[in-house]
N, C-alpha and C positions, 0 to 999 in steps of 0.2 A: 810634329809630335802631338801637339795639342789637338789638331784636326782629326787625326786618326783615333785619338782617345775618345772623342765626343760622339762618333758615329754609332758605335755599339749602344751607347746610352740612349740615343734617339730612337734607335730601332726597338729597344726593349720598352721604351715608354709608349711607342706606337702600339706595340703588341698588347701592352697592359690596357691601353685605352680601348683597343678593339675588343679585348676580352670583357672589359667592363660594359661596353656597349652591347655586346651579345648577351651578357647576363641581364642587363636592363631590359633588353628586347624580350628575352625569355620570360622574365618576371611580369612584364607588361602583358604578354600573351596569356600567361597563366591567370593574371588578374582579370583579363577580359573573359576568359573562359569561366572563371568563378562568377563574374557578374552575370554572364549569360545564364549560368545555371541557377543563380539566385532569382533572376527575372523570370525564368521558366517556372521555378517553384512558386513564386509569388502569383504568377498567372494561374497556375493550377489551384492554388489555395483560394484565389478569388472565385474561380469557377466552382470549386466545392462549396464555398460560402454561399454563392448565388443559388446553387442547386439546393442546398440545405434550406435557405430562406424560402425558395419556391415550394419545397416539400412541406415546410412548416406552415406556409400560408395555405397550401392545399389541405393539409390536415385540419387546420383551424376552420377552413370553409366547410369541410366534411363534418367536423364536430358540430358546427352551428346548424348544419342541415339535419344531423341526427337529433340534436336537441329540439329543433323545431318539429321534426316528425314525431319524436317522443311526446312532446306536449300535445300535438294534434291527436295522437293515439289515446293519451290519457283523457283528453277532453272528450273524445268520441266514446271511450269506454264509460266515462261518468254519465254522459248523455244517455247511452244505451241502458245503463243500470237504472237511471232515473225513470226512463220510459218503461223499463221492465217492471219496476216497482209500481208505477201508475197502472199499468195493465193488470198486474197481479191484484192490486187493490180493487180495481173495477170488477175483475172477475170474482174476487172474494165477496164484494158487496152484492154482486148479482146472485152468487150462489147462496149467500146468507138470506137474501130476500126470497129466493126460490124455496129454500128449505123451510123458512118461516111460513110461507104460504102453504107449503105442503103440510106442515104441522097444524096449521089453523083449519085445514080441510078435513081433519080426522072426525069421523062421525061423533055426534054428541054423546051417545051411550058409551063409546070407547073411552072418551075423555073422562066421563064420570066414573067409569069402572076403574080407570087407572088412578084417578085422584083419590079413590077409596083405599089405595095401598097404604098400610101403616107407615108412618114417618120413620120408625126405627129400622125398617127394612133397608131404606136408603142410607141411613146414618151409619150402618155397619160398614158400608163401603166408603162413604165420604169422610168418616171420622170427624164430623162437624156436628156439635151438639145443638147449635143455634140455627134455626131456619133463616134463610136470607130472602129478601124480596125478589120476585121474579122479574127478569129483564129480557130484552130481546137477544137473539143470537149475536147480533153485531156488537152489542154492548158487552156480552160475555166474552166473545173472542178477542175483542180489542184489548182486554186485560191480560191476554196470554202472549208472552214474547215469542219471537222466532227461535227455533232450536235446530242446530245442525249436528249435535252430538258433542260439541266441544266448546261452543261460545259461552255457555252458561252452565252452572251445575244442573245435573239431571233433576235433583230434588226441587230446585226452583221452578223448573218447567212443569213437573208433575203436580206440584202444589197449585200452580196457576190453573192447570187443567181441572183439578178437583174443585177449585173455587168457581170456575166457569160452569161446571156441571151442577153445583149446588144452587145456582141462582136461576136455573131454567126449569121449566116443567119436566117431570120425569119422562113424559111421552116424547120429548125432543132430544133425548140423550144420543140416539143413534145419528141424527142429523148433526148434532153438535160435534160428535166424534169425527165425522167427515170434514167439518170445518177445521177442527184442531189438527187433523193430518196435514192440512194446507199450511199450517204453521211450521212444518218440518222442511228441511232442505238437506242436501248432500247425503251423508251416511245415515243420518237420522231418518230421512225419508226412505232410504233403501231398506232400513230395518223393518219397516211396516208395509212396504210396497208388496202387493199381491198376497198379503196375509189376512186371514179373517179378523176383522176388527170392527165390532159393532157397538162397543161401549168404551167409555173413558177408561174403565178398568183394563179392558183388552189392550188399549193403546199404551197404558202405563206399563203393563206386563211385557209387551214387546220391546219397549224402549229399555226397560230394566234388564231384560235378557241381553240386549246388545251393549248397553253402556253402564249398567249398574255394577257394583262391587260384588265379588263372589264371597260374601260374608253369610254366615249362618244366623239363625234366629238367636242362638245363645251369644254369639259375638256382638250382635246389636244390643242385646240386653246388657251385656257386660260394659259396653261403651256408655250406655245411658246411665248405668249405676255409678260410674266414676267421672261423669262429666262435671266440669267446673267452669266458673266464670274466669276468663283469662285476663291478666293485667292489661289495661288499656282497651279492653273490648267494650263495645256498646251493648247495653242490655238487650236491645232488639236483635242483635246478632247472636247473642247467647240464647235467647228464646227461640230464634230460628233454628239453631243447631239442635236444641232439645226437641222441637217439633219434628225435624227431619228424622231423628232417631226413633221417635215414637211412631211416625208413619212407616218407617222402614220395618219396624218390628211387626206392626199390624199387617203390612203387605206380605212379609215373609210367612207369618202364620196363615194368612188367607191362602197363599199359593201352596203352602205345604199341606194344609188340611181341607182346602176347598171352601172355606168359609170362616166366619168369626162368630163366637158366642159371646153373650153379654158378660159372662163371668171373666173371660179372658180380657175383654176390653176394660172392664173395671180394674182388673189386676194391673194392666199396663198403665192405666190412668193413675193409679196409686203410686206405681213405680216412677212415673213421670213427675208427679208432684213431689215425692220424697227426694228424688235425685236432683231436680231443679233447685229445691230448697237447700239441700246439703252443698250444692256447688256454688251458692251465692256467697259474696263477701260477708264478713261478720256484721257490718253496719246494716246490711239488708236483713239478715237473719234476726237481728234484734227488733226489727219493725214488722215482721211477718212470721206466721207460724202455720204449719200444716193443720194444726188443730182448728184454727179459726178460718182457714182457707183450704179445705180438703180437695177441692177441684183444681186441676192444673191450670185451667183457663182463668180461674180467680187468682191463683198465685201469679200468673203472668201479668194480669192487670195491675195488681198491687205493686209488683216489681217495677213495672213501667211508670207508675205514679211516683214511686220513690226516686227513680232515676231522673224524672222530670223536675222534681223538687230540688235535687242536688245540682242539676244543671242551672 
């Protein structure tokens, strides 16, 4: 009885053990598959990382090469620009010497006849009341900055051109104009290229047509009549703005009517003096008066002296 009852129990236990073994074997196989999959993914990730590191190293190498090439190009460009400036200066000096020699070879009777021209004839164009000592073409042109149309205000360049004209003999103005054209570059040079330009006035007119403002004579006069010394402004900057407007008025009148008469110049000089005075701060106006300083140049000089004392 007891033997028969134990046999089924043993068989069921064996089956349970076999099932358990099969389950463990299945789980072990699945774990092995998972491990293989993980190892494969790790291998691929390492390959990707290695490839990315190689690409990053290659990109860094290329970047360094580009930086090195860029520095070489910049250095080469700076060297070429320096050489160009040296060549331009040598050519400019040569041209200055040639034109000076040309001017010095003018027959004596021509020089004397030109020197007999009344001074007020030139002063109508130069707007400068005080004659300046005569200097060489090189000294005159060295004081004129380069102009490409945008690097500096047009008024600053034209005033420098007028100063250069006023310190050379009248017979050398045409040669001076050729040298002043060499001070132009880019669009400023294009504006005068192949245009008839035999005097400083011609040069200024061509540049004004290309880069000047489209204001009328009345607009310039209106601006001059209401000009004032701005807070924090230096007195020299204020004087410069007044001078620019005065010059613009005279230029506009000359271009509109073909010339200037003494009455108009005197009228604008009076307007310049009055407007400059009225635009000064109170502490300036208490120390200067148009009655005691009727000329605008005298008014400018007094204002500069006051500013110097205040500084």
